[in-house]
Structures are given as C-alpha cells and as structure tokens.
C-alpha positions in Angstrom: 0.0 0.1 0.1 1.4 3.4 -1.0 1.5 6.4 1.2 -0.7 8.2 -1.4 -3.4 5.5 -1.0 -3.3 6.1 2.7 -3.9 9.8 2.1 -6.8 9.4 -0.3 -8.6 6.2 0.6 -11.3 6.7 3.3 -11.1 3.0 4.3 -7.3 3.2 4.7 -6.9 6.6 6.3 -4.0 6.5 8.9 -5.3 6.6 12.4 -4.2 9.9 14.1 -5.9 9.8 17.5 -3.9 10.2 20.7 -5.2 6.8 21.8 -3.9 5.1 18.7 -0.6 6.8 19.0 -0.2 5.6 22.5 -1.3 2.1 21.4 1.3 2.0 18.6 4.1 3.3 20.8 3.8 0.4 23.4 4.2 -3.4 23.5 7.5 -3.6 21.6 10.4 -5.7 22.8 13.4 -3.6 23.9 15.8 -2.8 21.1 19.2 -4.4 21.0 21.5 -2.2 23.0 24.7 -3.3 21.1 26.0 -0.7 18.7 27.2 -1.4 15.2 30.8 -2.6 15.2 33.6 -0.6 13.5 33.5 -1.0 9.7 36.6 -2.5 8.0 36.4 0.5 5.8 36.5 3.1 8.6 40.4 3.3 9.0 40.8 3.6 5.2 38.2 6.3 5.0 39.9 8.2 7.9 43.2 8.2 5.9 41.3 9.8 2.9 39.8 12.4 5.1 43.3 13.2 6.5 44.5 13.8 2.9 41.7 16.2 2.1 42.1 17.9 5.5 45.8 18.5 4.7 44.8 20.1 1.3 42.4 22.5 2.9 43.7 23.6 6.3 41.3 25.8 8.1 38.4 25.5 5.7 35.0 23.9 6.4 34.4 21.1 4.0 30.8 20.0 3.3 30.3 16.8 1.5 26.6 15.7 1.2 25.3 12.2 0.6 22.4 13.5 -1.5 18.7 13.0 -1.1 16.1 10.7 -2.2 14.6 11.2 -5.7 11.1 10.5 -6.7 10.7 7.8 -9.3 6.9 7.8 -9.7 4.4 9.7 -7.6 5.1 8.5 -4.0 7.9 6.0 -4.9 11.6 6.9 -4.7 14.5 5.5 -6.7 16.8 3.2 -4.8 19.2 5.6 -3.1 22.8 5.7 -3.9 25.1 8.1 -2.0 27.3 10.6 -3.8 30.7 9.0 -4.6 32.7 11.6 -2.7 30.6 11.0 0.4 31.0 7.2 0.1 34.7 7.6 -0.4 35.3 9.7 2.7 32.9 7.8 5.0 33.1 4.2 3.9 29.3 4.1 3.6 28.0 2.4 0.5 24.9 0.6 -0.7 21.8 2.8 0.0 23.2 4.7 3.0 22.4 7.5 4.3 19.9 9.6 2.4 20.1 13.4 3.3 23.3 12.9 5.4 26.1 15.5 5.2 29.7 14.9 6.1 31.4 18.1 7.5 35.1 18.4 8.0 35.1 21.0 10.7 38.5 22.8 11.1 40.1 22.6 14.5 42.3 25.4 15.8 45.7 24.7 17.2 46.3 24.9 20.9 47.8 28.4 20.6 44.8 29.6 18.5 47.0 30.7 15.8 46.8 28.0 13.2 44.8 24.9 12.1 45.1 21.5 13.6 43.3 19.3 11.1 39.6 18.6 11.0 37.0 16.9 13.0 34.7 14.7 10.9 31.0 15.2 11.8 28.3 13.2 10.1 24.9 14.9 10.2 22.2 12.4 9.4 18.7 11.3 10.4 19.0 8.8 13.2 16.6 6.2 14.3 13.4 7.7 15.8 11.8 6.6 19.1 8.7 4.4 18.9 6.6 7.2 20.4 7.2 9.6 17.6 5.0 10.3 14.6 7.9 9.4 12.3 8.1 5.8 13.6 4.7 4.8 12.4 3.4 7.8 10.2 6.3 8.7 7.9 6.2 6.5 4.8 9.5 7.9 3.5 11.7 7.6 6.6 9.6 5.8 9.2 10.9 2.5 10.7 7.5 0.9 10.0 7.8 1.6 6.3 11.5 1.4 5.3 13.2 -0.3 8.3 15.3 0.9 11.1 18.1 3.3 10.6 21.3 3.6 12.7 21.4 5.5 15.9 24.0 8.3 16.6 26.0 5.8 18.7 25.8 3.3 15.8 27.4 5.7 13.4 30.1 6.8 15.8 31.0 3.2 16.5 30.9 2.1 12.9 32.8 5.0 11.3 34.8 6.6 14.0 33.3 10.0 13.4 31.2 12.4 15.5 27.5 11.9 14.8 24.9 14.5 15.1 21.2 14.9 14.0 20.6 16.4 10.6 18.5 19.1 12.2 21.6 20.7 13.6 23.4 21.0 10.3 21.9 24.3 9.2 23.2 26.2 12.3 26.6 24.4 12.2 27.4 25.2 8.6 26.5 28.9 9.1 28.5 29.2 12.3 31.3 31.8 11.9 30.9 31.7 8.1 32.3 35.3 7.9 35.6 34.0 9.3 35.9 30.4 7.9 35.9 29.6 4.2 33.2 27.0 3.5 33.5 24.6 0.5 30.7 22.4 -0.6 30.4 19.5 -3.1 27.7 21.4 -5.1 26.5 18.5 -7.3 25.8 16.2 -4.5 22.7 17.9 -3.1 21.3 21.1 -4.5 19.4 21.9 -1.3 22.6 21.7 0.8 24.5 23.9 -1.7 21.7 26.4 -1.7 21.9 26.5 2.1 25.6 27.1 2.1 25.2 29.8 -0.5 22.6 31.6 1.7 25.0 31.5 4.7 27.8 32.9 2.5 25.5 35.6 1.2 24.4 36.6 4.7 28.0 36.8 5.7 28.8 39.3 2.9 25.5 41.1 2.9 27.1 44.2 4.4 29.5 44.5 1.5 28.7 46.3 -1.6 27.1 44.5 -4.6 30.3 44.3 -6.5 32.3 42.9 -3.6 29.5 40.5 -2.8 29.5 39.2 -6.4 33.3 38.8 -6.3 32.9 36.9 -3.0 30.3 34.6 -4.6 32.6 33.9 -7.5 35.5 33.0 -5.3 33.2 30.7 -3.4 32.2 28.9 -6.6 35.9 28.5 -7.6 36.6 27.1 -4.1 33.8 24.5 -4.5 35.1 23.5 -7.9 38.6 23.1 -6.4 37.3 20.9 -3.7 35.5 18.7 -6.2 38.5 18.3 -8.5 40.7 17.4 -5.4 38.2 14.8 -4.3 38.2 13.4 -7.8 42.0 13.2 -8.0 42.0 11.6 -4.5 40.3 8.5 -6.0 42.9 8.0 -8.7 45.3 5.9 -6.6 43.6 3.1 -4.8 44.6 1.8 -1.5 44.8 -1.9 -0.7 41.2 -2.1 0.6 39.9 -0.4 -2.6 41.9 -2.8 -4.8 40.2 -5.8 -3.0 36.8 -4.3 -3.5 37.7 -4.1 -7.2 38.8 -7.8 -7.2 35.4 -8.7 -5.8 33.5 -6.7 -8.3 35.5 -8.3 -11.1 34.8 -11.8 -9.6 31.1 -11.1 -9.5 31.1 -9.8 -13.1 32.9 -13.0 -14.2 30.1 -15.0 -12.7 27.5 -12.8 -14.4 29.1 -13.3 -17.8 29.2 -17.1 -17.2 25.5 -17.1 -16.4 24.7 -15.1 -19.6 26.7 -17.5 -21.8 24.9 -20.4 -20.1 21.5 -18.9 -21.0 22.4 -17.6 -24.5 20.4 -20.4 -26.2 17.4 -19.4 -24.1 17.9 -15.7 -25.1 17.8 -16.7 -28.7 14.7 -18.9 -28.3 12.6 -16.4 -26.4 13.0 -13.3 -28.6 13.8 -9.9 -27.3 17.0 -11.6 -26.1 18.9 -8.4 -25.2 16.5 -7.9 -22.4 16.9 -11.5 -21.3 20.7 -11.1 -21.2 20.2 -7.9 -19.2 18.0 -9.6 -16.7 20.4 -12.6 -16.3 23.3 -10.4 -15.6 21.3 -8.1 -13.3 20.2 -11.0 -11.2 23.8 -12.0 -10.5 24.9 -8.4 -10.0 22.2 -7.8 -7.4 23.0 -11.1 -5.7 26.8 -10.6 -5.6 26.7 -6.9 -4.7 24.7 -3.8 -4.8 23.7 -4.2 -8.4 25.0 -3.2 -11.7 27.5 -0.3 -11.7 25.9 1.2 -14.8 23.2 0.3 -17.3 24.3 -2.8 -19.1 25.0 -2.7 -22.8 23.6 -6.0 -24.2 24.0 -5.2 -27.9 23.4 -7.9 -30.6 24.2 -7.5 -34.2 24.2 -4.0 -35.5 23.2 -2.6 -32.1 26.8 -3.2 -31.1 27.7 -0.3 -33.3 25.7 2.1 -31.1 28.3 2.8 -28.5 25.9 3.4 -25.5 23.2 0.9 -26.6 21.2 0.5 -23.3 17.7 0.2 -24.7 18.4 -3.6 -25.0 15.1 -4.2 -26.9 16.5 -6.3 -29.7 16.4 -10.0 -30.6 19.6 -12.1 -30.4 20.0 -14.3 -33.4 22.4 -17.2 -34.2 25.3 -15.8 -36.3 25.2 -12.4 -34.6 27.9 -11.1 -32.2 26.7 -10.1 -28.8 28.7 -7.2 -27.3 28.1 -7.3 -23.5 29.5 -4.3 -21.6 28.6 -4.8 -17.9 29.9 -4.6 -14.4 28.9 -5.6 -10.9 28.9 -2.8 -8.3 29.7 -4.3 -4.9 28.1 -3.0 -1.6 31.0 -0.5 -1.1 30.0 0.9 -4.6 33.2 0.0 -6.3 32.4 -1.3 -9.8 33.9 -3.4 -12.5 33.6 -2.5 -16.2 34.2 -5.3 -18.6 33.3 -6.0 -22.2 33.3 -9.3 -24.1 32.1 -9.8 -27.6 30.6 -13.3 -28.0 29.6 -15.2 -31.0 26.0 -16.2 -30.3 26.4 -19.5 -32.2 29.6 -20.3 -30.3 31.9 -19.8 -33.2 33.1 -16.6 -35.0 32.8 -16.4 -38.8 36.0 -15.7 -40.6 35.0 -12.0 -41.0 34.1 -11.7 -37.4 37.3 -13.3 -36.3 39.3 -10.9 -38.4 37.7 -7.9 -36.7 38.0 -9.5 -33.3 41.6 -10.4 -33.6 42.4 -6.9 -34.7 40.8 -5.5 -31.6 42.5 -8.0 -29.5 45.9 -7.0 -30.9 45.1 -3.3 -30.2 44.1 -4.2 -26.6 47.4 -6.1 -26.1 49.3 -3.0 -27.2 47.3 -0.9 -24.8 47.8 -3.2 -21.9 51.5 -3.3 -22.6 51.6 0.5 -22.3 50.0 0.2 -18.8 53.1 0.8 -16.6 54.3 3.4 -14.2 56.1 6.3 -15.8 54.0 6.2 -19.0 51.3 8.8 -19.4 47.6 7.8 -19.2 47.3 9.0 -22.8 50.1 6.6 -23.9 47.6 3.7 -23.5 45.2 5.1 -26.1 48.1 6.0 -28.4 49.4 2.4 -28.4 46.0 0.9 -29.0 44.8 3.3 -31.6 48.0 2.8 -33.7 47.2 -0.9 -34.0 43.6 -0.1 -35.0 44.9 2.4 -37.6 47.3 -0.2 -39.0 44.6 -2.8 -39.5 42.2 -0.2 -41.2 45.1 0.8 -43.5 45.9 -2.8 -44.4 42.2 -3.5 -45.2 42.2 -0.5 -47.5 39.5 1.4 -45.5 41.4 4.7 -45.0 41.0 7.4 -47.7 43.3 7.2 -50.6 46.7 8.8 -49.9 46.1 8.5 -46.0 48.6 6.2 -44.4 48.9 5.2 -40.7 50.9 8.3 -39.8 48.6 10.7 -41.6 45.5 9.4 -39.9 47.1 9.5 -36.5 48.0 13.2 -37.0 45.7 14.9 -34.5 45.3 18.1 -36.5 44.8 16.8 -40.1 44.0 13.1 -39.7 41.8 11.1 -37.4 40.0 9.2 -40.3 40.2 6.0 -38.3 37.7 7.5 -35.9 34.9 6.7 -38.2 35.3 3.1 -36.9 36.7 3.7 -33.4 35.3 7.0 -32.0 35.9 6.6 -28.3 39.0 6.7 -26.1 40.7 3.5 -25.0 40.8 4.0 -21.3 39.2 5.7 -18.3 39.8 5.6 -14.5 37.6 3.1 -12.7 36.5 2.7 -9.1 33.5 4.1 -7.1 32.3 5.5 -10.4 32.4 3.6 -13.6 34.1 6.8 -15.1 35.9 7.7 -12.0 37.8 10.9 -11.2 35.8 12.7 -13.9 36.1 16.2 -12.3 39.9 16.1 -12.5 41.4 18.7 -14.9 42.8 17.5 -18.2 46.3 17.9 -16.9 45.4 15.7 -13.9 43.7 13.1 -16.0 45.0 12.7 -19.7 48.4 14.1 -19.1 48.9 12.3 -15.8 51.7 9.9 -15.2 50.5 6.4 -14.4 51.2 5.3 -10.8 51.0 2.1 -8.9 47.5 1.7 -7.4 45.6 3.4 -10.4 42.9 1.2 -12.0 42.0 1.9 -15.6 40.1 0.2 -18.4 41.7 -0.8 -21.7 38.9 -1.1 -24.2 39.6 -0.6 -27.9 36.9 -1.5 -30.5 35.9 -1.5 -34.1 32.4 -0.7 -35.2 31.2 -1.4 -38.8 27.6 -0.2 -39.1 25.2 -2.1 -41.2 24.7 0.9 -43.6 28.4 1.8 -44.0 29.1 1.5 -47.6 32.8 2.2 -47.1 33.5 -1.2 -45.8 33.1 -4.6 -47.3 29.7 -6.2 -47.0 31.0 -9.1 -44.9 32.1 -6.7 -42.2 29.0 -4.6 -42.0 26.7 -5.0 -39.0 29.5 -6.3 -36.7 30.8 -4.4 -33.7 33.6 -5.6 -31.5 35.0 -4.3 -28.2 37.2 -6.0 -25.6 37.5 -4.3 -22.2 39.5 -5.3 -19.2 40.2 -3.7 -15.8 43.9 -3.1 -15.3 45.8 -2.3 -12.1 49.0 -0.4 -12.4 51.8 -2.1 -10.3 55.3 -1.2 -9.3 56.8 -3.0 -12.3 54.0 -3.0 -14.8 50.4 -3.9 -14.5 47.9 -6.6 -13.5 44.9 -7.4 -15.5 42.2 -7.9 -12.8 39.8 -9.6 -15.2 42.5 -11.8 -16.9 40.5 -14.9 -15.8 37.8 -14.0 -18.4 39.0 -15.4 -21.8 40.0 -12.8 -24.4 41.5 -14.4 -27.6 39.0 -15.4 -30.2 39.9 -19.1 -29.7 39.7 -18.8 -25.9 36.3 -17.2 -26.1 35.0 -20.0 -28.3 36.3 -22.5 -25.8 34.8 -20.5 -22.9 31.4 -20.7 -24.5 31.7 -24.4 -25.3 32.8 -25.2 -21.8 30.0 -23.3 -20.1 27.5 -25.0 -22.4 28.9 -28.5 -21.8 28.9 -27.9 -18.1 25.3 -26.9 -18.0 23.9 -29.2 -20.6 23.2 -26.7 -23.3 
C-alpha cells in the first residue's frame, strides 16, 4: 500500500488519535543495545579524510550524501550516496539519504593556526517508537522502510562524530564570515543552496560588486574541492583494490550465467532484455547491483556505443557485445566487455575484426606501466587499429597510418573507433571525472591506479565504405587493469580474451550446463 493510498482512501486513512498513537508506541520488545561494530572501511576512509584535511587547512568542507529522488508519484528510486561522500565515510549501498559529512576545522592549541579537522556526520538517526515518524512517515519511518542507525551506531561504525541532521543548518553557518566554506555542489542542490545563503548573509554588508566577487571566489573554491576529491580517488589503497577484485569476480560469474543462457535468449525473442536480466540478477545477488546500465547489444546494435535500450532479438550468427559490471556494496564497480559469437563460433570475417581489436588491446595493456602517461595507453592501442584499417584499405586514398594519427589533419580511423581506449575506474564507472585535463589525460601512471583498456571496431550495417561481410559487426574488448610497481595486473584476466579462448569458454559453459 502506497502512502498516497493512505492519504486518499477513506477506508485506509491512517489513524491519528492520541489513543492510537499511544497504542502503537507500546508493546514492543526492547531494542538491542549493542552498537554497530567498527567497519573494515573506517580506517581507510579516515586516511582519505586526512589527505583532504591537509589540502584545505582551516576550511569547512561540506560533503553531502544527496537526497532521495522521486521515481513515480510517491515511490523513490533506490538511493545511492554521492561518490565523494561514500569515499570519505566508507558508507556504501543505500546509505544514508540526506546525510552530510562536514570536516570542521580545528584550531591549534595556541589559537594561531589549524590542527586538522573533526569529521562530523549529520544524518537522520533512528526515531523513538513514540514519535510520529516511527509509524506515520512513509519515506523515513521505521515501520515503512526499516530501522536506521542511531547516533551511537554511526560513531562506533565509522569513528566520526555523529549529530542529528536538524543541527546541520546552524553548524554550517557558524562563523561563516571567518571560515571559508567549501561544498560539493552537485551532491545535493538543497545543501548547496543552504551554504550559498549562509555565505551571502556573511557578505551582505559589503557592496554588490564585492558580494558578487565573494560569490565567484566561493564557486571557484567549490570547484577546487570537487576536483581534489576526484584526484584523491585515482590511486587506490589496498582495501579499494580488494573491492575491485570482488567486483570483477562477480562480473565474471554474471558473464558465465549469460553465456549459459544464450540459447534461451535466442529462443525467447527480445533476447537483449533476457541477457540484461540474467546479468542483473547475478549483480544484485553478488553486490549492490549493476555499476551502470548494461549494454547488451546484438548484431548492428553493437555499433551504437551506448546501446542501453536492449530491446533487440539475439540471433544465431550475430555477435553479442556485452558491456557490464557488478557494483559491490561498497560501490566499487567493475567495467568489462566481451564480444561473444552467439552460435559459439566466429565467422571468418568476425574473427578478423575480433583479432584486430585484441591486438590493439594487447598493445594498450603493454603501455600500462608506471612512468607512462595515461594518454600513452590510447596512443598504443589506436595505432594498431589504424594499422589494420590501412591494411584493409579502408582509409581514404593517400592516407597512411601516420597521416590518420595526425591529431590536426587526420583522425580518419575515428569513423570506426570513435571513443577513447581508457578511463579511470573505481567508485564511479568513469571515475575521477572532475579532475582537470592535466590531472587526467596528461597524468603519469602510478601504482594503485585502475584503468580500463577497451579498444573497439564498429562497422555499421549501412556503412558503404566497408566490405559487405564486415557490416553489422561491432567488437569491443575491455578489461580492468591495475598499475603495479613493475607494470600492470589485468584484474579480469580470468575471463578469456582471444577469439579461440572465447569460443572454448562458450563451449565449456554450455557443456557444463547441458546446453
């Protein structure tokens, strides 16, 4: 029964008498007095907070989790906290809507400088059973959505100071004329607006020009915080790497399940949706769910790079491009692509495309080593793509490999390989996205970074510049690669990649499940 039904249906109107409230508030067993034990993520999150604290001494840093979003009428989408909030608290899954992490600057003992920050988490704690919220609030009430943690629970679990969210407004505005406040703006517009009002009130006595200049500096300060939080996620700690290993492991299971059910996907029709559902089942069982909308693209749909409609049939003879990843409860996600021959065997033309992409990926992975630039990975992979396209006679007359790789006058190969080869991966599937170009594309690879390597070739069915046997085939191979001290580790190496190994993978799964 929805909360709207309760509001509108006379027969289901929520009782509101004092007698009923008293009745609901009594007769319950005592709650467990034990508090939530310390999270394994707590100490790692504390180190990340220390890094941000050191970058912004004396500033008040406001990092919201974000709020619930209405999906339809009185139903909300499943909540996912903002990535910066999750990274700095260790909270994942669906925790805690409307919460705000504040790093409150501490003054040194002599009062002359900064002594780091106190981490304070403002959130909506568990309400007592004699409150209206307990029974009557369909969005937050324990009767409707389950019990939330108490203040003591959060302090025990995360090692931070916990306070009620109702105290946040006064706390963020305190001494705002003397303390620079920075907020992660995109996490929660209401929190950002509240911070802006506090800033405006502090500068109200200044002239309009000075107030506008102050507001502009504040926006710049917010952007600087967002970029620094993005860069902080580039190098993973040991705990984060283990989360990524778990995400990759769950993704491998999901791919195995899809392969096992490929004949059923063909038989039922609308097979792309069947594949999406099978993978989603395993993603939800292993972790929090999928890390992004799965691309389950069969045949010519594989040539639409972000094909997430997944409305098509899957037919014997097609290639199925499956780009999918499991997000574990900590919100770290895998991002893996395999291109599978639906019949179990590549045609000669399909194998030729696939092997070219595999060769390009091998070149990209070989460039994944400390000391190289992030952009070197793409450069290595795209050169191999260009070489194959030139050898096949697909580049314009007079355009050789060097000419097409010329960034100012070439790029003809991008007709068939439009996207980049790599991106950072972690809590977000396209992680660290708010870093500057210099911090991202021009950055030197370091141990602990995790990036994808995902070249592809896409020959649309209506592309008259390619031979007929290539048309309607799209191939991408994508793996999740950890930069190590002496090179790299392919975290998803257990998932077969060569054309022959992919065929053997499919045959083995089918044989093991009686397909």
